[in-house]
C-alpha positions as a Markdown table, in Angstrom:
| # | Residue | x | y | z |
|---|---|---|---|---|
| 1 | Met | 32.4 | 5.6 | 1.2 |
| 2 | Thr | 29.4 | 4.8 | 3.2 |
| 3 | Ser | 27.9 | 1.6 | 4.4 |
| 4 | Val | 24.4 | -0.1 | 4.6 |
| 5 | Met | 23.3 | -2.8 | 6.9 |
| 6 | Gln | 20.1 | -4.2 | 5.2 |
| 7 | Trp | 17.8 | -5.8 | 7.5 |
| 8 | Ile | 15.0 | -8.5 | 6.8 |
| 9 | Pro | 12.8 | -9.5 | 9.8 |
| 10 | Thr | 11.8 | -13.1 | 8.4 |
| 11 | Gly | 11.0 | -16.6 | 9.6 |
| 12 | Gly | 9.0 | -18.5 | 7.0 |
| 13 | Arg | 5.9 | -16.4 | 7.5 |
| 14 | His | 5.5 | -16.2 | 3.8 |
| 15 | Pro | 6.2 | -18.6 | 1.2 |
| 16 | Glu | 7.8 | -16.0 | -1.1 |
| 17 | Ser | 10.3 | -15.0 | 1.6 |
| 18 | Trp | 13.2 | -16.4 | -0.5 |
| 19 | Arg | 12.6 | -13.7 | -3.3 |
| 20 | Ser | 13.7 | -11.2 | -0.7 |
| 21 | Val | 17.2 | -12.9 | -0.9 |
| 22 | Glu | 17.0 | -12.6 | -4.8 |
| 23 | Cys | 16.1 | -9.0 | -4.6 |
| 24 | Tyr | 19.1 | -8.3 | -2.3 |
| 25 | Met | 21.2 | -10.2 | -4.9 |
| 26 | Asn | 20.1 | -8.1 | -7.4 |
| 27 | Thr | 20.4 | -4.9 | -5.8 |
| 28 | His | 22.1 | -2.0 | -7.6 |
| 29 | Leu | 24.5 | -0.1 | -5.3 |
| 30 | Pro | 24.7 | 3.7 | -5.1 |
| 31 | Ala | 28.0 | 5.4 | -6.4 |
| 32 | Asn | 29.1 | 5.9 | -2.6 |
| 33 | Val | 28.3 | 2.4 | -1.3 |
| 34 | Glu | 30.9 | -0.4 | -1.6 |
| 35 | Glu | 28.5 | -3.1 | -0.2 |
| 36 | Ile | 25.5 | -3.9 | 1.7 |
| 37 | Glu | 25.8 | -6.2 | 4.9 |
| 38 | Phe | 22.5 | -8.6 | 4.7 |
| 39 | Lys | 20.9 | -9.5 | 8.1 |
| 40 | Thr | 17.8 | -11.2 | 9.0 |
| 41 | Ser | 16.0 | -11.9 | 12.3 |
| 42 | Pro | 12.9 | -13.6 | 13.4 |
| 43 | Ala | 9.7 | -11.6 | 12.5 |
| 44 | Gly | 7.4 | -12.1 | 15.3 |
| 45 | Ser | 9.0 | -10.4 | 18.5 |
| 46 | Ile | 9.3 | -6.6 | 18.9 |
| 47 | Asp | 12.2 | -7.4 | 21.1 |
| 48 | Ile | 14.2 | -8.9 | 18.1 |
| 49 | Trp | 13.3 | -5.6 | 16.3 |
| 50 | Asn | 15.2 | -3.6 | 19.1 |
| 51 | Lys | 18.0 | -6.0 | 19.3 |
| 52 | Val | 18.8 | -5.4 | 15.4 |
| 53 | Val | 18.8 | -1.7 | 16.1 |
| 54 | Arg | 21.1 | -2.2 | 19.2 |
| 55 | Glu | 23.5 | -4.4 | 16.8 |
| 56 | Phe | 23.2 | -1.9 | 14.1 |
| 57 | Leu | 24.5 | 0.9 | 16.5 |
| 58 | Lys | 27.3 | -0.9 | 17.6 |
| 59 | Ser | 28.6 | -1.2 | 13.9 |
| 60 | Glu | 30.0 | 1.2 | 11.9 |
| 61 | His | 27.2 | 1.2 | 9.3 |
| 62 | Glu | 25.7 | 4.6 | 8.5 |
| 63 | Trp | 22.6 | 3.4 | 7.1 |
| 64 | Leu | 20.0 | 0.8 | 8.3 |
| 65 | Trp | 17.8 | -0.5 | 5.4 |
| 66 | Ser | 14.6 | -2.2 | 6.7 |
| 67 | Val | 12.8 | -4.5 | 4.1 |
| 68 | His | 10.1 | -7.0 | 5.2 |
| 69 | Asp | 10.2 | -10.6 | 3.8 |
| 70 | Asp | 7.0 | -10.1 | 1.9 |
| 71 | Ile | 8.3 | -7.2 | 0.0 |
| 72 | Leu | 9.6 | -7.3 | -3.5 |
| 73 | Tyr | 11.6 | -4.2 | -4.8 |
| 74 | His | 13.4 | -3.1 | -8.1 |
| 75 | Pro | 17.0 | -3.1 | -8.3 |
| 76 | Asp | 17.6 | 0.5 | -8.2 |
| 77 | Thr | 15.5 | 1.1 | -5.0 |
| 78 | Leu | 18.4 | 2.0 | -2.6 |
| 79 | Val | 19.9 | 4.1 | -5.2 |
| 80 | Arg | 16.6 | 6.1 | -5.5 |
| 81 | Leu | 16.1 | 6.4 | -1.8 |
| 82 | Met | 19.6 | 7.4 | -1.0 |
| 83 | Ser | 19.4 | 9.9 | -3.9 |
| 84 | Trp | 17.3 | 12.3 | -1.6 |
| 85 | Asn | 19.8 | 12.8 | 1.0 |
| 86 | Gln | 17.2 | 12.4 | 3.6 |
| 87 | Pro | 17.7 | 10.7 | 7.1 |
| 88 | Leu | 14.3 | 8.9 | 7.1 |
| 89 | Val | 12.6 | 7.9 | 3.8 |
| 90 | Ser | 10.7 | 5.1 | 2.8 |
| 91 | Ala | 9.3 | 3.7 | -0.6 |
| 92 | Leu | 5.8 | 3.7 | -1.4 |
| 93 | Thr | 4.1 | 0.4 | -0.1 |
| 94 | Phe | 0.4 | -0.7 | -1.1 |
| 95 | His | -1.8 | -3.1 | 1.1 |
| 96 | Arg | -1.7 | -6.6 | 0.4 |
| 97 | Thr | -5.2 | -7.1 | -0.1 |
| 98 | Asn | -8.0 | -5.0 | -1.6 |
| 99 | Pro | -8.5 | -2.1 | -1.2 |
| 100 | Ala | -4.9 | -1.6 | -2.4 |
| 101 | Leu | -4.5 | 1.4 | -0.5 |
| 102 | Pro | -1.1 | 3.1 | -0.1 |
| 103 | His | 0.6 | 2.8 | 3.4 |
| 104 | Ile | 0.6 | 6.5 | 4.0 |
| 105 | Trp | -0.9 | 8.2 | 7.1 |
| 106 | Arg | -1.1 | 11.6 | 8.9 |
| 107 | Val | -2.7 | 12.2 | 12.4 |
| 108 | Ile | -4.8 | 15.0 | 12.3 |
| 109 | Lys | -5.7 | 15.1 | 16.1 |
| 110 | Asp | -4.1 | 13.8 | 19.3 |
| 111 | Gly | -4.5 | 10.0 | 19.4 |
| 112 | Glu | -6.7 | 9.9 | 16.3 |
| 113 | Gln | -5.5 | 7.9 | 13.3 |
| 114 | Ser | -6.3 | 9.3 | 9.5 |
| 115 | Ile | -6.2 | 7.2 | 6.7 |
| 116 | Cys | -5.4 | 10.4 | 4.7 |
| 117 | Gly | -8.3 | 10.7 | 2.4 |
| 118 | Gln | -6.6 | 13.9 | 0.9 |
| 119 | Leu | -3.3 | 12.1 | 0.5 |
| 120 | Val | -4.7 | 9.1 | -0.9 |
| 121 | Gly | -6.5 | 11.1 | -3.4 |
| 122 | Asp | -3.7 | 13.2 | -4.2 |
| 123 | Thr | -1.2 | 10.0 | -4.7 |
| 124 | Lys | -4.0 | 8.6 | -7.1 |
| 125 | Arg | -3.9 | 11.9 | -9.3 |
| 126 | Trp | -0.3 | 12.0 | -9.3 |
| 127 | Phe | 0.0 | 8.6 | -11.0 |
| 128 | Met | -2.9 | 9.3 | -13.2 |
| 129 | Gln | -1.1 | 12.3 | -15.0 |
| 130 | His | 1.2 | 10.0 | -16.3 |
| 131 | Glu | -0.4 | 6.5 | -17.6 |
| 132 | Lys | 3.0 | 5.2 | -18.0 |
| 133 | Trp | 3.6 | 5.0 | -14.3 |
| 134 | Ile | 0.6 | 2.8 | -13.6 |
| 135 | Leu | 2.3 | -0.3 | -13.6 |
| 136 | Pro | 2.2 | -3.7 | -11.4 |
| 137 | Gly | 4.7 | -4.7 | -8.8 |
| 138 | Pro | 7.9 | -2.9 | -7.8 |
| 139 | Val | 9.1 | -0.1 | -9.8 |
| 140 | Val | 11.3 | 2.9 | -9.8 |
| 141 | Ile | 10.0 | 5.8 | -12.3 |
| 142 | Glu | 12.9 | 7.5 | -14.1 |
| 143 | Pro | 13.7 | 10.2 | -14.5 |
| 144 | Arg | 13.2 | 10.9 | -11.0 |
| 145 | Pro | 10.0 | 13.2 | -10.6 |
| 146 | Glu | 11.0 | 16.0 | -8.0 |
| 147 | Asp | 7.5 | 16.2 | -6.7 |
| 148 | Ala | 7.5 | 12.5 | -5.5 |
| 149 | Leu | 8.6 | 13.2 | -2.0 |
| 150 | Ile | 5.9 | 13.5 | 0.5 |
| 151 | Asp | 5.9 | 14.0 | 4.2 |
| 152 | Val | 4.0 | 11.7 | 6.5 |
| 153 | Thr | 3.3 | 11.0 | 10.1 |
| 154 | Phe | 4.0 | 7.4 | 9.6 |
| 155 | Thr | 4.2 | 4.6 | 7.1 |
| 156 | Ser | 5.2 | 1.0 | 6.9 |
| 157 | Thr | 8.9 | -0.1 | 7.7 |
| 158 | Ser | 8.4 | -2.5 | 5.0 |
| 159 | Cys | 10.9 | -0.6 | 3.0 |
| 160 | Ser | 12.7 | 2.3 | 4.9 |
| 161 | Leu | 16.2 | 3.6 | 4.8 |
| 162 | Ile | 17.0 | 4.9 | 8.2 |
| 163 | His | 20.2 | 7.2 | 8.9 |
| 164 | Arg | 22.0 | 6.2 | 12.3 |
| 165 | Ser | 21.4 | 9.7 | 13.4 |
| 166 | Val | 17.9 | 9.2 | 13.9 |
| 167 | Leu | 18.1 | 6.1 | 15.8 |
| 168 | Glu | 21.0 | 7.6 | 17.8 |
| 169 | Ala | 18.6 | 10.5 | 18.6 |
| 170 | Leu | 15.9 | 8.4 | 20.0 |
| 171 | Glu | 18.4 | 7.1 | 22.7 |
| 172 | Glu | 16.3 | 3.9 | 23.1 |
| 173 | Pro | 12.8 | 5.1 | 24.0 |
| 174 | Met | 10.6 | 4.0 | 27.0 |
| 175 | His | 9.5 | 0.3 | 27.2 |
| 176 | Gly | 13.2 | -0.8 | 26.0 |
| 177 | Gly | 13.3 | -0.1 | 22.4 |
| 178 | Trp | 12.7 | 2.0 | 19.4 |
| 179 | Phe | 9.8 | -0.2 | 18.2 |
| 180 | Met | 7.0 | -0.9 | 20.8 |
| 181 | Gln | 4.2 | -3.5 | 20.8 |
| 182 | Lys | 1.1 | -2.5 | 18.7 |
| 183 | Asp | -1.6 | -0.3 | 20.4 |
| 184 | Lys | -4.9 | -1.2 | 19.3 |
| 185 | Thr | -6.5 | 2.0 | 20.8 |
| 186 | Thr | -4.6 | 4.4 | 18.0 |
| 187 | Gly | -3.6 | 1.9 | 15.2 |
| 188 | Gly | -0.6 | 1.8 | 13.4 |
| 189 | Gly | 1.4 | -0.5 | 15.6 |
| 190 | Glu | 5.1 | -0.6 | 15.9 |
| 191 | Asp | 5.7 | 1.3 | 13.0 |
| 192 | Arg | 3.6 | 4.2 | 13.9 |
| 193 | Ser | 5.3 | 4.4 | 17.4 |
| 194 | Phe | 8.6 | 4.4 | 15.6 |
| 195 | Phe | 8.0 | 7.3 | 13.3 |
| 196 | Glu | 6.1 | 9.2 | 15.8 |
| 197 | Ala | 9.4 | 9.2 | 18.3 |
| 198 | Ala | 11.4 | 10.3 | 15.2 |
| 199 | Ile | 9.2 | 13.2 | 14.6 |
| 200 | Glu | 9.4 | 14.1 | 18.2 |
| 201 | Ala | 13.2 | 14.1 | 18.0 |
| 202 | Gly | 13.1 | 16.5 | 15.1 |
| 203 | Phe | 13.0 | 14.3 | 12.1 |
| 204 | Thr | 10.6 | 14.3 | 9.1 |
| 205 | Pro | 9.7 | 11.1 | 7.7 |
| 206 | Tyr | 9.0 | 11.0 | 3.9 |
| 207 | Val | 7.7 | 8.5 | 1.2 |
| 208 | Asp | 9.1 | 8.5 | -2.3 |
| 209 | Arg | 5.8 | 7.8 | -4.4 |
| 210 | Ser | 8.2 | 7.1 | -7.6 |
| 211 | Cys | 9.9 | 4.2 | -5.7 |
| 212 | Val | 7.1 | 1.8 | -5.3 |
| 213 | Val | 7.8 | -1.8 | -3.8 |
| 214 | Gly | 5.6 | -4.9 | -4.2 |
| 215 | His | 3.6 | -6.3 | -1.1 |
| 216 | Cys | 3.2 | -9.7 | -1.9 |
| 217 | Phe | -0.1 | -11.7 | -1.3 |
| 218 | Gly | 0.8 | -15.2 | -2.3 |
| 219 | Ala | 3.0 | -15.1 | -5.2 |
| 220 | Gln | 1.6 | -11.7 | -6.7 |
| 221 | Pro | 2.9 | -8.2 | -5.3 |
| 222 | Thr | 0.4 | -5.5 | -5.1 |
| 223 | Gly | 1.5 | -2.1 | -6.6 |
| 224 | Val | 0.2 | 1.1 | -8.4 |
| 225 | Met | -1.9 | -1.0 | -10.8 |
| 226 | Asp | -3.9 | -2.6 | -8.4 |
| 227 | Phe | -4.5 | 0.9 | -6.6 |
| 228 | Ile | -5.9 | 2.4 | -9.5 |
| 229 | Leu | -7.9 | -0.7 | -10.7 |
| 230 | Trp | -9.7 | -1.2 | -7.7 |
| 231 | Glu | -10.8 | 2.4 | -7.4 |
| 232 | Thr | -12.0 | 2.4 | -11.0 |
| 233 | His | -13.2 | -1.2 | -11.9 |
| 234 | Pro | -17.0 | -1.4 | -12.5 |
| 235 | Leu | -17.3 | -4.2 | -9.9 |
| 236 | Phe | -16.6 | -1.7 | -7.2 |
| 237 | Ser | -18.5 | 1.2 | -8.5 |
| 238 | Asp | -20.9 | 1.1 | -5.4 |
| 239 | Val | -18.1 | 0.6 | -2.7 |
| 240 | Glu | -17.0 | 3.8 | -0.8 |
| 241 | Val | -13.6 | 4.8 | -1.5 |
| 242 | Phe | -11.3 | 7.3 | 0.0 |
| 243 | Asp | -11.2 | 10.8 | -1.8 |
| 244 | Asp | -10.6 | 14.3 | -0.7 |
| 245 | Asp | -13.9 | 14.8 | 1.3 |
| 246 | Asn | -12.9 | 12.0 | 3.6 |
């Protein structure tokens, strides 16, 4: 049997934080997982994030499941993420406000951030192939589409499943931790620093587009429907959106 530590950085930042606990209580366990140890920590300090990783590595848990306190997820989310048998895989998250673009990036040049026009366009077409997938809020698409998994340079750690081998390989990087303070010159912040360090250590970050979590803005979580409607609604017909040419 394997074991999971679920970590939610919280602290009352969002009025819907209690709903994260509700999601935890409704989580379906994979066949090889007996239970999930639920942990919370203050949200504002990167030092706290790094302390959580240190505590995790002292435990006997095999997986660290990072879920932010403004994220709602489907009960089968953990089952789906573990089904890929990848050491670093995240659910698909969309921005909380318009434009509700997906949190998926690839860096195309050293020190230059790309919002991934190609990747965003591909994701839109991928969902448009099956109208029944265009749903509000959190969802896990069944049966599992085998082309759902895409590699990225970095994404949000708002719903990321991380094997302990990834964290052990990083050996507590420079600046005293796995997560570093936000770098305004490159963008992406502490999430970017973590994923790029993992790539340097030989791991590939993946995002499962068939496993969508809801990113809350007030009480309403954004999802695939927000992403599709924002790009197609007549009110936004004159607004530049990301496509294959960007």
